[in-house]
DOVOKOL-317430 format. One line per 3 residues: number of its first residue (from 1); their letters; for each residue x negated, y, z negated of C-alpha. Coordinates in Angstrom, 1 decimal. Layout:
// residues N
NUM) a) X/Y/Z  ...
// end
This chain:
// residues 747
1) xxx) -99.4/77.7/-157.6  -101.1/74.4/-157.2  -104.2/73.8/-159.4
4) xxx) -107.7/73.2/-158.1  -107.8/69.7/-159.5  -104.6/68.7/-157.7
7) xxx) -105.7/70.4/-154.5  -109.0/68.6/-154.4  -107.5/65.2/-155.2
10) xxx) -104.7/65.5/-152.7  -107.1/66.8/-150.0  -109.6/63.9/-150.4
13) xxx) -106.8/61.4/-150.2  -105.2/63.0/-147.1  -108.5/63.4/-145.3
16) xxx) -109.3/59.7/-145.8  -105.8/58.6/-144.9  -105.7/60.7/-141.7
19) xxx) -109.1/59.5/-140.5  -108.1/55.9/-141.0  -104.8/56.4/-139.1
22) xxx) -106.5/58.2/-136.2  -109.4/55.8/-135.9  -107.9/53.9/-132.9
25) xxx) -106.8/57.2/-131.3  -110.4/58.6/-131.5  -111.6/55.5/-129.6
28) xxx) -108.9/55.9/-126.9  -109.5/59.7/-126.6  -113.3/59.1/-126.2
31) xxx) -112.6/56.5/-123.5  -110.2/59.0/-121.8  -113.0/61.7/-121.6
34) xxx) -115.4/59.1/-120.2  -112.8/58.1/-117.6  -112.2/61.6/-116.3
37) xxx) -115.9/62.2/-116.3  -116.4/59.3/-113.9  -117.3/56.5/-116.3
40) xxx) -114.3/54.4/-115.2  -115.5/50.8/-115.3  -114.9/48.6/-118.3
43) xxx) -118.0/47.5/-120.1  -117.5/43.8/-119.4  -116.7/44.5/-115.7
46) xxx) -119.8/46.7/-115.3  -122.1/44.1/-116.9  -120.6/41.3/-114.7
49) xxx) -121.3/43.3/-111.5  -124.7/44.3/-112.6  -125.6/40.7/-113.2
52) xxx) -124.7/39.9/-109.6  -126.6/43.0/-108.3  -123.3/44.4/-107.1
55) xxx) -122.7/48.2/-107.1  -120.1/49.7/-109.4  -118.5/52.0/-106.9
58) xxx) -116.5/54.9/-108.4  -114.3/57.2/-106.3  -112.9/59.6/-109.0
61) xxx) -109.4/60.5/-107.9  -108.2/61.1/-111.4  -110.2/64.2/-112.1
64) xxx) -108.6/66.2/-109.3  -105.2/65.4/-110.9  -106.2/67.0/-114.1
67) xxx) -107.9/69.9/-112.2  -104.6/70.5/-110.3  -102.5/70.9/-113.4
70) xxx) -105.2/73.1/-115.1  -105.2/75.2/-111.9  -101.4/75.6/-112.2
73) xxx) -101.8/76.8/-115.8  -104.4/79.3/-114.8  -102.3/80.6/-111.9
76) xxx) -99.3/81.0/-114.2  -100.8/82.2/-117.4  -98.5/83.6/-120.0
79) xxx) -98.8/86.1/-122.7  -97.0/86.8/-126.0  -94.7/89.8/-126.4
82) xxx) -93.2/91.0/-129.6  -89.6/92.2/-129.1  -88.0/94.1/-132.1
85) xxx) -84.5/93.3/-133.3  -83.9/96.9/-134.3  -84.2/99.9/-132.0
88) xxx) -86.2/101.9/-134.6  -89.0/99.3/-134.5  -89.6/99.4/-130.7
91) xxx) -92.6/101.7/-130.9  -94.3/99.5/-133.5  -93.6/96.3/-131.5
94) xxx) -95.0/97.8/-128.4  -98.2/98.7/-130.2  -98.4/95.1/-131.5
97) xxx) -98.0/93.7/-128.0  -100.7/95.8/-126.6  -103.0/95.1/-129.6
100) xxx) -102.5/91.4/-129.1  -103.4/91.8/-125.5  -106.5/93.7/-126.4
103) xxx) -107.4/91.1/-129.1  -107.1/88.2/-126.7  -109.1/90.0/-124.1
106) xxx) -111.9/90.7/-126.6  -112.3/87.0/-127.5  -111.6/85.5/-124.1
109) xxx) -108.6/83.7/-125.5  -107.2/82.7/-122.1  -110.3/80.7/-121.2
112) xxx) -110.3/79.0/-124.6  -106.7/78.0/-124.3  -107.3/76.6/-120.8
115) xxx) -110.0/74.3/-122.2  -107.6/73.2/-125.0  -104.8/72.6/-122.4
118) xxx) -107.3/70.4/-120.5  -107.9/68.4/-123.7  -104.2/68.0/-124.1
121) xxx) -103.9/66.6/-120.5  -106.8/64.2/-121.0  -106.4/62.8/-124.6
124) xxx) -102.9/64.1/-125.6  -104.0/66.8/-128.1  -105.6/70.3/-127.7
127) xxx) -106.1/72.9/-130.3  -107.4/76.4/-131.0  -108.3/78.1/-134.3
130) xxx) -107.6/81.7/-135.1  -110.0/83.3/-137.5  -111.8/86.5/-138.4
133) xxx) -115.4/87.0/-137.3  -117.7/89.6/-138.8  -120.9/88.6/-137.1
136) xxx) -120.7/90.8/-134.1  -118.5/93.5/-135.6  -118.8/94.6/-139.2
139) xxx) -115.2/95.8/-139.2  -114.1/92.3/-138.2  -112.6/91.0/-135.0
142) xxx) -110.1/88.2/-134.3  -111.5/85.1/-132.5  -109.5/82.3/-130.9
145) xxx) -111.7/79.3/-130.3  -111.0/75.9/-128.7  -111.6/73.0/-131.1
148) xxx) -112.8/69.5/-130.1  -109.9/67.1/-130.6  -112.3/64.3/-131.7
151) xxx) -113.2/66.4/-134.7  -109.6/67.1/-135.7  -107.3/65.3/-138.1
154) xxx) -103.7/65.9/-139.0  -100.7/64.5/-140.9  -99.8/61.0/-139.6
157) xxx) -96.2/61.6/-140.6  -95.7/64.5/-138.1  -93.7/63.7/-135.1
160) xxx) -92.6/66.9/-133.4  -94.3/68.4/-130.4  -97.1/70.8/-131.4
163) xxx) -97.2/69.0/-134.8  -95.0/71.8/-136.1  -93.7/69.5/-138.9
166) xxx) -97.2/68.6/-140.3  -98.0/69.1/-143.9  -101.7/69.4/-143.4
169) xxx) -104.5/69.4/-140.8  -108.2/70.0/-140.6  -111.4/69.5/-138.7
172) xxx) -114.9/68.3/-139.1  -117.6/70.8/-138.0  -121.3/71.4/-138.2
175) xxx) -123.1/74.4/-139.7  -126.7/75.3/-140.0  -128.1/74.5/-143.4
178) xxx) -129.4/78.0/-143.9  -126.0/79.5/-142.9  -124.2/77.1/-145.3
181) xxx) -126.4/78.2/-148.2  -125.8/81.9/-147.4  -122.0/81.4/-147.4
184) xxx) -122.0/79.1/-150.5  -125.0/80.1/-152.5  -123.7/78.5/-155.7
187) xxx) -123.2/75.1/-154.1  -125.0/72.2/-155.9  -128.1/71.0/-154.0
190) xxx) -129.7/67.5/-154.5  -133.4/67.8/-154.7  -135.8/65.4/-153.1
193) xxx) -135.9/63.4/-156.4  -132.2/63.2/-156.5  -131.7/65.2/-159.7
196) xxx) -128.4/67.1/-159.8  -128.4/70.8/-160.6  -125.5/71.8/-162.9
199) xxx) -123.4/74.9/-163.2  -122.4/75.0/-159.5  -119.6/73.8/-157.4
202) xxx) -119.8/71.7/-154.3  -122.5/69.6/-152.8  -124.8/70.2/-149.8
205) xxx) -127.4/67.5/-149.2  -130.7/68.7/-147.9  -132.3/66.7/-145.2
208) xxx) -129.2/64.6/-144.6  -128.5/63.9/-140.9  -125.4/62.6/-139.4
211) xxx) -125.4/60.5/-136.3  -123.0/61.7/-133.6  -120.7/58.9/-132.4
214) xxx) -120.5/60.5/-128.9  -124.2/60.8/-128.3  -127.1/58.5/-128.0
217) xxx) -128.2/57.6/-131.6  -131.8/58.2/-130.6  -131.2/61.9/-130.2
220) xxx) -129.9/63.9/-133.1  -128.0/67.0/-131.8  -127.1/68.1/-135.4
223) xxx) -130.7/68.4/-136.7  -131.0/70.9/-139.6  -127.2/71.0/-139.8
226) xxx) -124.7/69.9/-142.5  -121.2/68.6/-142.0  -118.4/70.9/-143.3
229) xxx) -114.8/69.8/-143.4  -112.0/72.4/-143.2  -108.7/71.3/-144.8
232) xxx) -105.4/73.2/-144.6  -102.1/72.4/-146.2  -98.7/73.8/-146.9
235) xxx) -97.0/73.5/-150.3  -93.5/74.4/-151.3  -93.4/76.8/-154.2
238) xxx) -90.6/78.4/-156.1  -90.1/82.1/-156.3  -87.4/84.5/-157.5
241) xxx) -85.6/87.5/-156.0  -84.7/90.0/-158.7  -82.3/92.8/-158.1
244) xxx) -83.9/96.2/-158.8  -81.2/98.8/-158.1  -80.6/98.6/-154.3
247) xxx) -83.8/96.6/-153.7  -84.9/93.0/-154.2  -88.2/92.2/-155.7
250) xxx) -90.1/89.0/-155.1  -91.7/87.3/-158.1  -93.7/84.2/-158.4
253) xxx) -92.7/81.6/-161.0  -95.6/82.7/-163.2  -94.5/86.3/-163.1
256) xxx) -90.8/85.5/-163.7  -91.0/83.2/-166.7  -92.2/85.9/-169.2
259) xxx) -89.4/88.2/-168.0  -86.5/85.8/-167.8  -85.2/86.4/-171.3
262) xxx) -85.2/90.2/-170.8  -83.5/89.8/-167.4  -80.8/87.6/-168.9
265) xxx) -80.3/90.0/-171.9  -79.7/93.0/-169.6  -77.6/90.9/-167.1
268) xxx) -80.1/91.5/-164.2  -79.2/89.4/-161.1  -81.8/87.0/-159.7
271) xxx) -81.9/83.9/-157.6  -84.4/81.0/-157.4  -85.7/80.2/-153.9
274) xxx) -88.4/78.0/-152.3  -90.9/79.2/-149.8  -94.0/77.9/-148.0
277) xxx) -97.5/78.7/-149.2  -100.6/77.9/-147.1  -103.9/76.9/-148.7
280) xxx) -107.3/76.3/-147.2  -110.4/74.5/-148.6  -113.9/73.7/-147.4
283) xxx) -115.5/70.4/-148.2  -118.9/68.8/-147.6  -119.1/65.6/-145.5
286) xxx) -119.0/63.5/-148.6  -115.8/65.2/-149.9  -117.2/67.7/-152.4
289) xxx) -115.4/71.0/-152.7  -117.2/74.2/-151.6  -114.4/76.8/-151.6
292) xxx) -110.6/76.9/-151.8  -108.0/79.6/-151.8  -104.8/80.7/-150.1
295) xxx) -105.1/80.6/-146.4  -105.6/84.0/-144.6  -102.5/83.3/-142.7
298) xxx) -99.2/82.8/-144.5  -97.0/82.5/-141.4  -98.6/79.3/-140.2
301) xxx) -101.7/77.2/-139.9  -104.8/78.7/-138.4  -105.2/75.6/-136.3
304) xxx) -102.5/75.5/-133.6  -101.9/72.4/-131.5  -100.6/71.6/-128.1
307) xxx) -99.5/68.0/-127.6  -98.9/65.7/-124.6  -96.7/62.6/-124.7
310) xxx) -96.0/60.7/-127.9  -96.3/56.9/-128.3  -93.4/56.4/-130.6
313) xxx) -94.4/53.0/-132.0  -97.9/54.0/-132.9  -97.0/57.7/-133.5
316) xxx) -100.0/59.0/-131.6  -100.2/61.4/-128.7  -101.6/60.6/-125.3
319) xxx) -102.3/62.4/-122.1  -102.0/61.7/-118.4  -105.2/59.8/-118.4
322) xxx) -103.6/56.7/-120.0  -101.3/56.1/-117.0  -104.1/56.8/-114.4
325) xxx) -106.5/54.3/-115.8  -105.1/51.1/-114.2  -104.5/52.5/-110.6
328) xxx) -107.9/54.2/-110.6  -109.7/51.1/-111.9  -108.0/48.8/-109.5
331) xxx) -108.8/51.1/-106.6  -112.5/51.0/-107.6  -112.3/47.2/-107.9
334) xxx) -110.8/46.7/-104.5  -113.3/49.0/-103.0  -116.2/47.1/-104.7
337) xxx) -114.7/43.8/-103.6  -114.5/44.9/-100.0  -118.1/46.1/-100.0
340) xxx) -119.1/42.7/-101.6  -117.3/40.7/-98.9  -118.9/42.8/-96.1
343) xxx) -122.3/42.5/-97.7  -122.2/38.8/-98.4  -120.7/37.5/-95.1
346) xxx) -122.5/37.2/-91.8  -122.8/40.2/-89.6  -124.1/38.6/-86.5
349) xxx) -127.5/36.9/-85.6  -128.3/33.3/-84.5  -129.1/29.9/-85.9
352) xxx) -132.0/28.0/-84.4  -134.0/24.8/-85.0  -137.5/25.0/-86.1
355) xxx) -139.1/24.1/-82.8  -136.7/26.2/-80.6  -139.2/29.1/-80.2
358) xxx) -142.9/29.1/-79.4  -143.4/31.9/-81.9  -140.5/32.1/-84.4
361) xxx) -141.9/35.3/-86.0  -142.0/37.1/-82.7  -138.6/35.9/-81.8
364) xxx) -137.2/37.4/-85.1  -138.8/40.7/-84.2  -137.6/40.8/-80.6
367) xxx) -134.1/39.4/-81.1  -131.3/42.0/-81.5  -132.8/43.7/-84.5
370) xxx) -131.7/44.3/-87.3  -130.0/40.9/-87.0  -132.0/38.0/-88.2
373) xxx) -132.7/34.4/-87.1  -132.0/31.6/-89.4  -134.4/28.7/-88.8
376) xxx) -133.0/25.2/-89.3  -134.3/21.6/-89.2  -134.4/19.7/-86.0
379) xxx) -131.0/18.1/-85.2  -129.1/20.4/-87.5  -127.4/22.1/-84.6
382) xxx) -125.2/20.1/-82.4  -125.1/20.8/-78.7  -128.4/22.5/-78.4
385) xxx) -131.2/24.1/-80.4  -129.7/27.6/-80.6  -126.3/28.7/-81.8
388) xxx) -124.9/32.2/-82.4  -123.6/33.0/-85.9  -119.9/33.6/-86.2
391) xxx) -118.9/36.8/-88.1  -116.6/36.2/-91.1  -113.1/37.6/-90.6
394) xxx) -112.1/40.6/-92.7  -109.7/39.6/-95.5  -106.2/40.6/-94.4
397) xxx) -104.3/43.0/-96.6  -107.3/43.9/-98.9  -107.4/47.5/-97.6
400) xxx) -103.6/47.8/-98.2  -104.1/46.8/-101.8  -106.7/49.5/-102.2
403) xxx) -104.3/52.1/-100.6  -101.6/50.9/-102.9  -103.7/51.5/-106.0
406) xxx) -104.7/55.0/-104.8  -101.1/55.9/-103.8  -100.0/54.8/-107.3
409) xxx) -101.9/57.7/-108.9  -99.3/60.3/-107.8  -96.5/57.9/-108.5
412) xxx) -97.5/57.3/-112.2  -98.5/60.9/-112.9  -95.8/62.7/-111.0
415) xxx) -98.4/64.9/-109.3  -97.6/64.6/-105.6  -99.7/65.7/-102.6
418) xxx) -97.8/69.0/-102.4  -98.8/69.9/-105.9  -102.4/69.1/-105.0
421) xxx) -102.2/71.0/-101.8  -103.2/67.9/-99.8  -100.0/67.1/-97.9
424) xxx) -101.3/66.4/-94.4  -98.0/66.5/-92.6  -95.9/69.0/-90.8
427) xxx) -92.9/70.0/-92.9  -91.0/73.1/-93.6  -92.3/75.5/-96.3
430) xxx) -89.0/75.3/-98.2  -89.3/71.5/-98.3  -93.0/71.7/-99.5
433) xxx) -92.1/74.2/-102.2  -89.2/72.1/-103.4  -91.4/69.0/-103.7
436) xxx) -94.1/71.0/-105.5  -91.4/72.3/-107.9  -90.2/68.8/-108.5
439) xxx) -93.7/67.8/-109.4  -93.9/70.6/-112.0  -90.5/69.5/-113.2
442) xxx) -92.0/66.1/-114.2  -94.8/68.0/-116.0  -92.4/70.3/-117.8
445) xxx) -92.7/68.7/-121.2  -96.5/69.4/-121.3  -96.0/73.0/-120.2
448) xxx) -93.2/73.3/-122.8  -95.7/72.2/-125.5  -98.0/74.9/-124.3
451) xxx) -95.2/77.4/-124.6  -94.4/76.3/-128.1  -98.1/76.7/-129.0
454) xxx) -98.1/80.3/-127.7  -95.2/81.1/-130.0  -96.9/79.6/-133.1
457) xxx) -100.3/81.1/-132.3  -98.7/84.5/-131.5  -97.1/84.6/-135.0
460) xxx) -100.4/83.9/-136.7  -102.3/86.4/-134.5  -99.8/89.1/-135.4
463) xxx) -100.4/88.5/-139.1  -104.2/88.7/-138.5  -103.7/92.0/-136.6
466) xxx) -101.5/93.6/-139.3  -103.5/92.3/-142.2  -107.2/92.4/-141.2
469) xxx) -107.7/94.8/-138.3  -105.0/97.4/-139.2  -107.6/99.7/-140.7
472) xxx) -106.9/102.8/-138.6  -109.3/101.8/-135.8  -108.5/103.1/-132.3
475) xxx) -107.5/100.5/-129.8  -107.3/101.3/-126.1  -103.7/100.7/-125.0
478) xxx) -102.5/101.2/-121.4  -99.1/102.6/-121.6  -96.6/103.7/-119.0
481) xxx) -98.0/107.2/-118.7  -101.7/107.0/-119.0  -104.4/105.0/-120.8
484) xxx) -104.5/106.3/-124.3  -106.1/105.5/-127.6  -103.6/104.5/-130.4
487) xxx) -104.5/104.2/-134.0  -103.5/100.7/-135.1  -102.0/100.9/-138.6
490) xxx) -100.4/98.3/-140.7  -96.7/97.9/-140.0  -94.2/98.2/-142.8
493) xxx) -92.8/95.1/-144.4  -89.4/93.8/-143.3  -89.8/94.4/-139.6
496) xxx) -88.0/91.5/-137.8  -89.1/90.6/-134.3  -88.7/87.9/-131.7
499) xxx) -91.6/86.4/-129.8  -91.1/86.3/-126.1  -93.4/84.3/-123.8
502) xxx) -93.7/86.2/-120.6  -95.9/85.8/-117.5  -99.2/87.6/-117.8
505) xxx) -99.7/90.1/-115.0  -103.4/89.2/-115.1  -102.9/85.6/-113.8
508) xxx) -104.5/85.1/-110.4  -101.3/84.2/-108.4  -98.7/86.0/-110.4
511) xxx) -99.4/89.4/-108.8  -99.1/88.0/-105.2  -96.0/86.0/-105.9
514) xxx) -94.3/88.9/-107.7  -95.3/91.4/-105.0  -93.8/89.2/-102.3
517) xxx) -90.5/89.3/-104.2  -90.7/93.0/-104.8  -91.3/93.6/-101.1
520) xxx) -87.9/92.1/-100.3  -86.2/94.3/-103.0  -87.8/97.6/-102.3
523) xxx) -86.1/98.3/-99.0  -82.7/97.8/-100.6  -83.6/100.1/-103.5
526) xxx) -84.7/102.8/-101.2  -81.6/102.5/-99.0  -79.3/102.7/-102.0
529) xxx) -81.2/105.7/-103.4  -82.7/104.1/-106.5  -86.0/105.5/-107.8
532) xxx) -89.0/103.3/-107.6  -90.4/102.5/-111.1  -94.1/103.1/-111.4
535) xxx) -94.5/99.7/-113.2  -93.9/97.9/-109.9  -97.2/99.2/-108.6
538) xxx) -99.1/97.3/-111.3  -98.0/94.0/-109.6  -99.4/95.0/-106.2
541) xxx) -102.5/93.1/-105.0  -104.3/96.4/-104.7  -107.5/97.4/-106.6
544) xxx) -106.8/98.6/-110.1  -108.1/102.1/-109.4  -105.9/102.6/-106.3
547) xxx) -102.8/101.2/-108.1  -103.4/103.5/-111.1  -103.6/106.6/-108.8
550) xxx) -100.4/105.5/-107.0  -98.6/105.2/-110.3  -99.8/108.7/-111.4
553) xxx) -98.5/110.1/-108.0  -95.1/108.6/-108.5  -94.9/110.0/-112.0
556) xxx) -95.8/113.4/-110.8  -93.2/113.3/-108.0  -90.5/112.6/-110.6
559) xxx) -87.2/111.2/-109.6  -87.2/111.9/-105.9  -84.2/110.5/-104.0
562) xxx) -85.7/107.9/-101.7  -82.7/108.3/-99.4  -83.6/111.9/-98.8
565) xxx) -87.2/111.0/-98.3  -86.1/108.4/-95.7  -83.9/110.9/-94.0
568) xxx) -86.8/113.3/-93.8  -89.0/110.6/-92.5  -86.4/109.8/-89.8
571) xxx) -86.2/113.5/-88.8  -89.9/113.7/-88.7  -90.0/110.6/-86.5
574) xxx) -87.3/112.0/-84.2  -89.1/115.3/-83.9  -92.3/113.5/-83.2
577) xxx) -90.6/111.6/-80.4  -89.1/114.7/-78.9  -92.4/116.5/-79.1
580) xxx) -94.0/113.6/-77.3  -91.4/113.8/-74.6  -91.9/117.5/-74.2
583) xxx) -95.7/117.0/-73.9  -95.1/114.5/-71.2  -92.8/116.9/-69.2
586) xxx) -95.0/119.9/-69.9  -97.6/119.1/-67.3  -95.0/118.6/-64.6
589) xxx) -93.1/121.8/-65.2  -96.1/124.1/-66.1  -96.5/125.5/-62.6
592) xxx) -92.8/126.2/-62.1  -92.5/127.9/-65.5  -95.5/130.0/-64.9
595) xxx) -94.2/131.3/-61.5  -90.8/132.1/-63.0  -92.4/133.9/-65.9
598) xxx) -94.6/136.1/-63.5  -91.5/136.9/-61.3  -89.4/137.8/-64.3
601) xxx) -92.2/140.0/-65.7  -92.6/141.9/-62.4  -88.8/142.4/-62.0
604) xxx) -88.5/143.6/-65.6  -91.3/146.1/-65.1  -89.6/147.4/-61.9
607) xxx) -86.2/147.8/-63.5  -87.7/149.5/-66.5  -89.5/152.1/-64.2
610) xxx) -86.4/152.7/-62.2  -84.2/153.1/-65.2  -86.7/155.4/-66.8
613) xxx) -86.7/157.6/-63.7  -83.0/157.7/-63.4  -82.6/158.5/-67.1
616) xxx) -85.2/161.4/-66.8  -83.2/162.8/-63.8  -79.9/162.6/-65.6
619) xxx) -81.4/164.2/-68.7  -82.8/167.1/-66.7  -79.5/167.6/-64.9
622) xxx) -77.6/167.6/-68.2  -80.0/170.1/-69.6  -79.6/172.4/-66.6
625) xxx) -75.8/172.2/-66.8  -75.9/173.1/-70.4  -78.1/176.1/-69.8
628) xxx) -75.8/177.3/-67.1  -72.7/176.9/-69.3  -74.5/178.8/-72.1
631) xxx) -75.4/181.7/-69.7  -71.8/181.8/-68.5  -70.4/182.0/-72.0
634) xxx) -72.9/184.7/-73.0  -72.0/186.7/-69.9  -68.3/186.5/-70.6
637) xxx) -68.9/187.6/-74.2  -70.9/190.6/-73.0  -68.2/191.6/-70.5
640) xxx) -65.5/191.3/-73.2  -67.5/193.5/-75.6  -68.0/196.2/-72.9
643) xxx) -64.3/196.1/-72.0  -63.3/196.5/-75.7  -65.6/199.4/-76.2
646) xxx) -64.3/201.2/-73.1  -60.7/200.7/-74.2  -61.5/202.1/-77.6
649) xxx) -63.2/205.1/-76.2  -60.3/205.7/-73.8  -57.8/205.4/-76.7
652) xxx) -59.8/207.9/-78.7  -59.9/210.4/-75.9  -56.2/210.0/-75.3
655) xxx) -55.5/210.7/-79.0  -57.7/213.8/-78.9  -56.0/215.0/-75.7
658) xxx) -52.6/214.6/-77.3  -53.6/216.6/-80.3  -54.9/219.4/-78.1
661) xxx) -51.6/219.5/-76.2  -49.6/219.6/-79.3  -51.9/222.3/-80.8
664) xxx) -51.5/224.4/-77.7  -47.7/224.1/-77.8  -47.8/225.1/-81.4
667) xxx) -50.1/228.0/-80.7  -52.9/226.5/-82.5  -56.4/226.4/-81.1
670) xxx) -58.3/223.2/-81.5  -62.0/222.4/-81.2  -63.6/220.0/-78.8
673) xxx) -63.7/217.5/-81.5  -60.0/217.8/-82.1  -60.3/219.6/-85.4
676) xxx) -57.5/222.0/-86.4  -57.8/225.2/-88.3  -54.2/225.5/-89.0
679) xxx) -51.9/223.4/-91.1  -50.0/221.0/-89.0  -46.7/219.4/-89.5
682) xxx) -47.0/216.5/-91.9  -44.8/214.2/-90.0  -46.8/214.6/-86.8
685) xxx) -50.1/214.0/-88.7  -48.7/210.9/-90.3  -47.6/209.6/-86.9
688) xxx) -51.0/210.3/-85.5  -52.7/208.4/-88.3  -50.5/205.4/-87.8
691) xxx) -51.4/205.4/-84.2  -55.1/205.4/-85.1  -54.6/202.6/-87.6
694) xxx) -52.8/200.5/-85.1  -55.5/201.1/-82.6  -58.1/199.9/-85.1
697) xxx) -56.0/196.8/-85.9  -55.7/195.9/-82.3  -59.4/196.3/-81.9
700) xxx) -60.0/193.9/-84.9  -57.6/191.3/-83.5  -59.3/191.4/-80.2
703) xxx) -62.8/191.0/-81.8  -61.5/188.0/-83.8  -60.1/186.4/-80.7
706) xxx) -63.4/186.9/-78.9  -65.2/185.3/-81.9  -62.9/182.3/-82.0
709) xxx) -63.1/181.8/-78.3  -67.0/181.9/-78.5  -66.9/179.4/-81.4
712) xxx) -64.6/177.0/-79.5  -66.9/177.1/-76.5  -70.0/176.4/-78.5
715) xxx) -68.2/173.5/-80.3  -67.1/172.1/-77.0  -70.7/172.2/-75.7
718) xxx) -72.0/170.6/-78.9  -69.4/167.9/-78.9  -70.1/167.1/-75.2
721) xxx) -73.8/166.8/-76.1  -73.2/164.5/-79.1  -70.9/162.0/-77.4
724) xxx) -72.4/158.6/-76.5  -73.4/158.1/-72.9  -73.6/155.0/-70.7
727) xxx) -75.6/154.4/-67.6  -73.3/154.2/-64.5  -74.4/151.6/-62.0
730) xxx) -73.4/150.9/-58.5  -72.0/147.6/-57.2  -75.5/146.2/-56.8
733) xxx) -76.4/146.9/-60.4  -78.6/149.9/-59.8  -78.2/152.9/-62.1
736) xxx) -76.5/156.0/-60.6  -76.2/158.4/-63.5  -75.1/159.0/-67.1
739) xxx) -71.6/159.8/-68.4  -70.3/160.5/-71.9  -67.7/158.2/-73.3
742) xxx) -65.3/158.6/-76.3  -65.6/155.0/-77.5  -68.8/153.0/-76.6
745) xxx) -67.4/149.7/-77.9  -64.3/150.1/-75.9  -66.3/150.8/-72.7
// end
């Protein structure tokens, strides 16, 4: 680590060296600011014209050139994105990116960088400073401020764009005396008598005033302020990487020296390396040290530069103003010369001798006013006493010289009329865009310096985010799903990342240009069935509230196939067209359809009534036939029963008669009931019994046949009643009756 004595000595030498080196550049830069502001005449030319009472006419064409390029930067603003090199670090890098966007929004970094970019275009150098501020927020907030280039100094040996190879830089600033005493309460103060208080560091002179070189010396804009000089430098320091198992420990040279013998004794591997270490110090205007320590940023300087074009021989940077000075000044001179010629030459009037008019005063008033009469001595005019003045001819080609000077401004700067939006001619849009792109191609080195600045500043800002505001505070981050609050915590060491400079969606023209490109892509995506990412809606030129609701709707719908949606839309459109056609035809066919409907309803009612009557008649007829059939069957059954009873009685009487005959032949008297009082022959009795049994058997068989016959008749009637029936119609289609069918489907 560098000692305080070496730090102060080197800082004082470098500050003095840099100011001497940049003295000529300060003068040129101050003249460039005057030139763009309209103070374009050289001091000697202005004094000469004023001595002749001639106006110093200034038509400032140069300022619009600077404004055009600044407008292009505003319309194409970019932002820093942190891309991880490992997949596992993607969540952390996304939080970093959103935190950086939030930080820049809090301190209006875009506006500050635009002012610094304008400085770069005018004088060749623009710069911002990244620092922590605790005035408005006790927890601390990162601020990015534009710094005045005329208060800056840097390493004269640096040659790369953005001064990336500088060893030191710094700036001169002004601070209220009370604020300076609060920040450095132990600083030495010279009293009014000049006695020096001891025991303190640094010097602040009370009552000391510094004249500002840019302002009128009669007015002190730094009253009650003291000059403070900020000095930053980078030093190369050695350090060691020591193996500790599977890890490597970083040790400074001071920490390593006491341990070296022990590490060698136990054969511990280590290696000596060199790294950059940034320091920062504050000095008073006379070079006294107020404070010094390591810089709050160890990834780069807190001052970050953007540079224009480099004058190689003088090793200084210059902007576009240098090449615009001669064309602009010559245009002003030619315009002033033309006005002088017109004012000094005759513009009409007459010349007359003294005695040419009775009243010369009245003649002057009455002659073609506002022309005048020049009175001359007698005899001075040949050929009469009155002669008309001859108007001086306009110098040929003087106006072309002025046009040449004005037209040289786009030529020397590369900013054509298309880039300015002033091309007053009919040409294809493709041609105009290509010419505008060619103009920006000539300005590409300046925009490339701005891109390099964003990378360097983004690295420093990330260190400030992780080191000074990673205290667990909640930062509003708008993610893909919804706006959410994320706790910003310090990231682990060793995360590697790449800084990507991407277009900012908040730039004024980026949304419109991007949306024009998206509109040509969306139909192809929908046709091929690709889902629409919700992020595309954020580039639409719609109000933020409406765009957010649209994104939420797409997320809720999920991955809907746009092709199906398109088909449904086409079907709905087709149905709508058909419906429209039907509505058009409906009025013409309404009467006819209504008449047909009424006729059909009446005919249907008539047919229903007729069919119902015929069905009722057939049903009544069927019921009557069934009743008649049932009566016939019952009659036949009664007759059969009577016949069987009569036959049984006749058989019984026959048997009894035979018994009586046989009894008489045998001399036996029988009763009326056929009972015998004598013993008969067994064979005869047996025969008689068999005859009776046969008679009973025949009677049973007959009864069974009668029962079966009755059952068949009833089954036939029931089957006839259960069979399906159809309505029989005549040739005219009118129903005639009902008949059963065996197979209704077959019929």
